[in-house]
C-alpha positions as CSV (number, residue, x, y, z in Angstrom):
1,C,-98.5,-1.5,59.0
2,L,-100.4,-3.2,56.1
3,K,-100.1,-6.7,55.3
4,Y,-101.3,-8.2,52.1
5,K,-100.7,-11.8,51.1
6,T,-101.7,-12.8,47.3
7,D,-100.0,-15.2,44.8
8,Q,-101.0,-12.7,41.9
9,A,-98.2,-10.7,40.3
10,Q,-100.9,-7.8,39.3
11,E,-102.4,-7.8,42.8
12,A,-98.9,-7.4,44.3
13,K,-98.1,-4.5,41.8
14,K,-101.2,-2.7,42.9
15,M,-100.8,-3.0,46.4
16,E,-97.1,-1.5,45.9
17,K,-98.6,1.2,43.8
18,L,-101.0,2.0,46.7
19,N,-98.0,2.2,49.3
20,N,-96.1,4.4,47.2
21,I,-98.9,6.9,47.0
22,F,-99.7,6.3,50.8
23,F,-96.2,7.0,51.8
24,T,-95.8,10.0,49.5
25,L,-98.9,11.6,51.0
26,M,-97.5,10.8,54.7
27,A,-94.1,12.4,53.8
28,R,-95.0,15.3,51.7
29,G,-98.5,16.4,52.5
30,P,-101.6,16.3,50.5
31,E,-100.6,19.4,48.2
32,V,-98.1,16.8,46.4
33,D,-98.4,16.1,42.6
34,L,-99.4,12.3,42.5
35,S,-98.4,11.9,38.9
36,E,-94.8,12.1,40.1
37,V,-95.3,8.8,42.0
38,T,-98.0,7.1,39.5
39,G,-96.0,8.0,36.5
40,K,-99.0,9.3,34.4
41,E,-101.3,12.1,34.6
42,Q,-104.3,11.7,37.0
43,T,-106.8,13.1,34.4
44,D,-106.0,10.5,32.0
45,A,-108.8,8.1,31.5
46,Q,-107.8,4.5,30.6
47,P,-109.5,3.2,27.5
48,V,-112.2,0.7,28.4
49,K,-111.6,-2.7,27.2
50,K,-114.3,-5.0,26.2
51,G,-114.7,-8.5,27.6
52,R,-113.0,-11.5,26.4
53,G,-116.0,-12.8,24.5
54,R,-115.7,-14.2,20.9
55,K,-115.9,-11.8,18.2
56,Q,-118.5,-11.9,15.8
């Protein structure tokens, strides 16, 4: 059992996503397609966002 306490909604969503992946792997085994659980392809790279600095 994992317990994680936070007041940040984004962190709670990340933990929920991790739990979904973890329990899917436990139930179906390591050969499962994780894109079904995560809702996107594993090979897709997220675009890199630049910092919040001022535009020049």
